[in-house]
LUMPA-330664 format. One record per atom (N, C-alpha, C): atom name; y, x, z. Coordinates in pm, 1 decimal, padded with zeros to 6 digits. Each point is the difference from the previous one (the first is absolute). Layout:
// LUMPA-330664
NODE atom        y        x        z
NODE   CA        Y        X        Z
...
***
This chain:
// LUMPA-330664
NODE atom        y        x        z
NODE    N  00143.4 -00449.9 -01286.0
NODE   CA -00106.2 -00060.6 -00023.7
NODE    C -00002.8 -00143.7  00041.1
NODE    N -00072.6 -00120.5  00011.5
NODE   CA -00022.4 -00058.9  00084.1
NODE    C -00182.2  00021.8  00035.7
NODE    N  00006.5 -00116.0  00126.7
NODE   CA -00137.2  00033.9 -00007.4
NODE    C -00076.0 -00109.5 -00074.0
NODE    N  00034.6 -00070.6 -00097.6
NODE   CA -00080.1 -00067.1 -00157.6
NODE    C -00007.3  00098.7 -00059.6
NODE    N  00090.1  00078.8 -00049.3
NODE   CA -00068.7  00073.9 -00116.7
NODE    C -00033.1  00108.2  00056.4
NODE    N -00025.1  00092.5  00119.0
NODE   CA -00066.7  00081.7  00032.8
NODE    C -00128.9 -00056.9  00039.3
NODE    N  00026.5 -00182.2  00042.0
NODE   CA -00210.7  00041.7 -00035.9
NODE    C -00065.4 -00065.9 -00116.1
NODE    N  00133.0  00011.2 -00123.5
NODE   CA -00052.2 -00022.0 -00064.4
NODE    C -00054.2  00094.7 -00072.6
NODE    N  00091.6  00138.3 -00009.7
NODE   CA -00038.5  00119.5 -00034.4
NODE    C -00114.6  00117.3  00008.6
NODE    N -00007.3 -00054.5  00166.3
NODE   CA -00133.7  00045.5  00049.5
NODE    C -00157.6  00028.3 -00019.9
NODE    N -00001.6 -00119.1  00004.1
NODE   CA -00188.0 -00002.2 -00087.2
NODE    C  00018.0  00027.5 -00121.5
NODE    N  00080.1  00008.7 -00142.3
NODE   CA -00008.8  00072.1 -00062.5
NODE    C  00075.3  00199.4 -00021.8
NODE    N -00003.4 -00020.6  00080.1
NODE   CA  00063.3  00195.9  00019.5
NODE    C -00136.4  00057.6  00099.9
NODE    N -00131.8 -00137.8  00093.6
NODE   CA -00061.7  00028.6  00086.6
NODE    C  00012.3  00056.8  00109.5
NODE    N  00154.7 -00027.2  00012.2
NODE   CA  00018.9  00031.6  00211.9
NODE    C  00005.6 -00070.9  00086.7
NODE    N -00096.5 -00124.4 -00070.9
NODE   CA  00023.7 -00108.5  00129.2
NODE    C -00049.9 -00116.0 -00067.1
NODE    N -00094.6 -00106.4  00027.7
NODE   CA -00048.7 -00088.6 -00078.2
NODE    C  00076.1 -00148.8  00070.5
NODE    N  00076.2 -00015.9  00116.1
NODE   CA  00072.2 -00085.0  00082.4
NODE    C  00135.1 -00006.3 -00025.4
NODE    N  00013.5  00105.0 -00024.1
NODE   CA  00178.6  00057.2  00024.1
NODE    C -00008.8  00063.2  00162.5
NODE    N  00216.5 -00019.9 -00016.1
NODE   CA -00009.2  00139.5  00141.6
NODE    C -00026.0 -00078.9  00056.8
NODE    N -00060.3 -00085.5  00125.4
NODE   CA -00006.4 -00024.6  00118.9
NODE    C -00134.8  00056.8 -00002.0
NODE    N -00106.9  00028.8 -00116.1
NODE   CA -00175.3  00069.0  00046.9
NODE    C  00021.8  00149.8 -00025.4
NODE    N  00123.6 -00021.1 -00076.4
NODE   CA  00019.8  00194.0 -00015.3
NODE    C  00112.4  00068.5  00127.9
NODE    N -00007.7 -00121.6  00108.9
NODE   CA  00045.4  00071.5  00090.3
NODE    C -00051.9 -00083.7  00131.5
NODE    N -00088.1  00031.5 -00032.3
NODE   CA -00084.2 -00131.7  00154.9
NODE    C -00100.6  00152.4  00046.9
NODE    N  00072.4  00019.4  00108.9
NODE   CA -00107.1  00098.4  00069.1
NODE    C  00043.1  00140.6 -00035.5
NODE    N  00111.4  00022.8 -00042.7
NODE   CA  00047.3  00140.4 -00010.9
NODE    C  00080.5  00035.7  00146.6
NODE    N -00042.9  00162.2 -00024.6
NODE   CA  00049.8  00062.7  00113.8
NODE    C  00178.2 -00005.0 -00071.5
NODE    N  00012.3  00097.7 -00125.5
NODE   CA  00092.8  00047.5 -00050.7
NODE    C  00020.6 -00081.7 -00150.1
NODE    N  00136.8 -00036.8  00014.0
NODE   CA  00024.4 -00081.6 -00193.7
NODE    C  00147.4  00071.0  00018.7
NODE    N  00008.2  00002.0 -00163.8
NODE   CA  00083.5  00114.6 -00072.8
NODE    C  00105.8 -00075.7 -00104.9
NODE    N  00064.1  00023.7  00042.9
NODE   CA  00082.6 -00199.0 -00141.8
NODE    C  00037.0  00152.6 -00179.7
NODE    N -00038.2 -00068.2 -00063.3
NODE   CA  00059.4  00083.2 -00087.6
NODE    C  00040.9 -00070.6 -00102.9
NODE    N  00138.8 -00082.3  00011.0
NODE   CA  00062.8 -00084.2 -00079.4
NODE    C  00126.9  00006.8  00018.8
NODE    N  00109.2 -00074.6 -00111.3
NODE   CA  00164.8  00012.4  00036.0
NODE    C  00038.3 -00055.8  00146.8
NODE    N  00047.5  00046.8  00083.7
NODE   CA  00046.0  00013.5  00157.7
NODE    C  00027.3 -00160.4 -00031.3
NODE    N  00113.9 -00051.1 -00113.1
NODE   CA  00023.8 -00155.5  00019.7
NODE    C -00141.9 -00095.9  00048.7
NODE    N -00082.8  00065.2 -00039.7
NODE   CA -00172.0 -00088.7 -00033.7
NODE    C -00057.7 -00019.9  00179.7
NODE    N  00037.5  00180.3  00033.3
NODE   CA -00092.4 -00001.9  00175.5
NODE    C  00004.4 -00094.3  00038.8
NODE    N  00144.4  00000.6  00055.5
NODE   CA  00024.1 -00158.5  00142.4
NODE    C -00128.7 -00103.6 -00082.6
NODE    N -00029.9 -00027.7 -00132.0
NODE   CA -00035.8 -00132.3 -00056.8
NODE    C -00169.4  00011.7  00023.4
NODE    N -00054.7  00176.5  00010.3
NODE   CA -00114.5 -00002.4 -00024.4
NODE    C -00066.3  00052.8  00160.4
NODE    N  00108.9  00017.2  00111.7
NODE   CA -00007.7 -00023.3  00109.2
NODE    C -00017.5 -00123.1  00053.6
NODE    N  00061.6 -00087.6 -00033.6
NODE   CA -00004.0 -00136.9  00060.2
NODE    C -00136.1 -00069.0 -00047.1
NODE    N -00038.1  00044.0 -00144.5
NODE   CA -00072.5 -00083.2 -00041.7
NODE    C -00166.4  00050.1  00090.6
NODE    N  00001.0  00160.7 -00055.9
NODE   CA -00133.2  00000.7  00105.6
NODE    C -00026.7  00009.7  00207.4
NODE    N  00116.9  00002.5  00035.2
NODE   CA  00049.4 -00020.8  00135.9
NODE    C -00137.3 -00054.9  00031.4
NODE    N -00051.9 -00171.6  00016.4
NODE   CA -00063.9 -00030.8  00049.9
NODE    C -00222.6  00027.8  00015.5
NODE    N  00033.1  00131.4 -00154.5
NODE   CA -00131.6  00041.1  00039.5
NODE    C  00013.8  00158.9  00035.4
NODE    N  00118.1  00052.7  00051.9
NODE   CA  00033.7  00186.0  00058.7
NODE    C -00137.2 -00055.1  00111.6
NODE    N -00067.3  00140.4  00018.0
NODE   CA -00027.8 -00046.7  00201.3
NODE    C  00110.0  00076.7  00036.4
NODE    N  00014.0 -00008.4  00143.4
NODE   CA  00028.2  00046.5  00097.2
NODE    C  00054.3  00081.7 -00008.2
NODE    N  00089.3  00128.6  00017.4
NODE   CA -00043.5  00116.9 -00019.6
NODE    C  00005.2  00024.2 -00131.3
NODE    N  00022.5  00009.4 -00111.7
NODE   CA  00023.7  00023.3 -00079.9
NODE    C  00128.9  00086.8 -00033.0
NODE    N -00028.7  00082.2 -00083.8
NODE   CA  00149.4  00079.5 -00043.0
NODE    C  00025.4 -00039.2 -00203.5
NODE    N  00080.5 -00058.4  00051.4
NODE   CA  00117.5  00014.8 -00164.1
NODE    C  00112.3  00083.0 -00005.3
NODE    N -00014.6  00096.4 -00124.0
NODE   CA  00069.5  00073.7 -00055.0
NODE    C  00056.0 -00029.2 -00161.4
NODE    N  00041.9  00113.0 -00054.4
NODE   CA -00010.3 -00056.3 -00131.3
NODE    C  00032.4  00156.6 -00064.3
NODE    N  00043.2  00021.5 -00174.6
NODE   CA -00047.8  00111.7 -00001.8
NODE    C  00144.5  00069.7 -00040.6
NODE    N  00125.5 -00114.4 -00067.1
NODE   CA  00142.1  00044.0  00013.1
NODE    C  00051.9  00071.5  00097.6
NODE    N  00178.7 -00024.5 -00001.4
NODE   CA  00014.9 -00003.7  00129.5
NODE    C  00075.3 -00122.4  00034.4
NODE    N -00031.5 -00010.0  00128.5
NODE   CA -00088.2 -00105.2  00080.7
NODE    C  00205.6 -00042.9  00062.1
NODE    N -00034.7 -00167.8  00003.2
NODE   CA  00129.5  00004.0 -00023.4
NODE    C  00068.1 -00113.3  00185.2
NODE    N  00046.6 -00021.1 -00014.0
NODE   CA -00003.7 -00000.1  00138.9
NODE    C  00025.9 -00188.6  00060.9
NODE    N  00065.7 -00069.0 -00163.5
NODE   CA  00025.9 -00091.1  00019.4
NODE    C -00108.0 -00128.2 -00036.2
NODE    N -00127.6  00106.6 -00103.1
NODE   CA -00097.5 -00041.1  00016.7
NODE    C -00082.0 -00051.0  00116.6
NODE    N -00032.4  00148.7  00043.8
NODE   CA -00080.4 -00028.4  00161.6
NODE    C  00054.1 -00085.4  00052.1
NODE    N  00131.4  00023.6  00050.4
NODE   CA  00063.1 -00124.4  00082.5
NODE    C -00078.1 -00162.4 -00030.8
NODE    N  00073.5 -00023.5 -00137.7
NODE   CA -00067.2 -00063.6 -00038.3
NODE    C -00147.0 -00102.3  00026.1
NODE    N -00101.3  00079.3  00011.2
NODE   CA -00132.6  00012.1 -00012.8
NODE    C -00028.7  00026.3  00119.6
NODE    N  00025.0 -00002.7  00125.7
NODE   CA -00026.8  00024.3  00138.5
NODE    C -00075.7 -00131.9  00112.3
NODE    N  00104.2 -00092.2 -00069.4
NODE   CA -00007.7 -00120.0  00015.6
NODE    C -00148.8 -00042.2 -00041.2
NODE    N  00004.9 -00002.5 -00103.5
NODE   CA -00211.0 -00044.2 -00101.5
NODE    C -00037.4  00111.2  00059.5
NODE    N -00002.8  00093.8  00003.2
NODE   CA -00104.3  00069.5  00061.3
NODE    C -00009.6  00104.4  00108.3
NODE    N  00008.3 -00078.5  00133.8
NODE   CA  00071.5  00044.4  00145.2
NODE    C -00171.3  00049.3  00030.6
NODE    N -00093.2 -00012.4 -00065.2
NODE   CA -00130.7  00048.6  00080.6
NODE    C -00002.7  00203.7 -00033.3
NODE    N  00089.6 -00013.4 -00103.5
NODE   CA -00088.3  00110.7 -00107.3
NODE    C  00147.8  00125.1  00039.6
NODE    N -00053.8  00108.4  00037.1
NODE   CA  00083.2  00132.9  00017.3
NODE    C  00144.3  00011.0 -00168.5
NODE    N  00083.6  00096.0  00044.7
NODE   CA  00065.0  00019.6 -00119.0
NODE    C  00044.6  00162.2 -00006.7
NODE    N -00069.2  00062.8 -00113.5
NODE   CA  00071.9  00159.5 -00004.5
NODE    C  00045.9  00028.3 -00088.4
NODE    N  00094.7  00094.4  00034.0
NODE   CA  00128.5  00070.6 -00080.2
NODE    C -00046.9  00134.9 -00026.2
***
């Protein structure tokens, strides 16, 4: 899911008013529940809003490839397996 798609769906579902970055802002823990192919894009899109020390995880089998591709964009957060 792209950030544009997420931003369009969230208000409709009552999940957020202003999209992905407002959803994760100030979060200590972010759990991704998306196809693995979307996780790197989601991580890059939310990176500017993540606070230092936040933890990102996912509900699926963790794919080291998407974690590696997302680390540069999210250097201020922790990754948990």
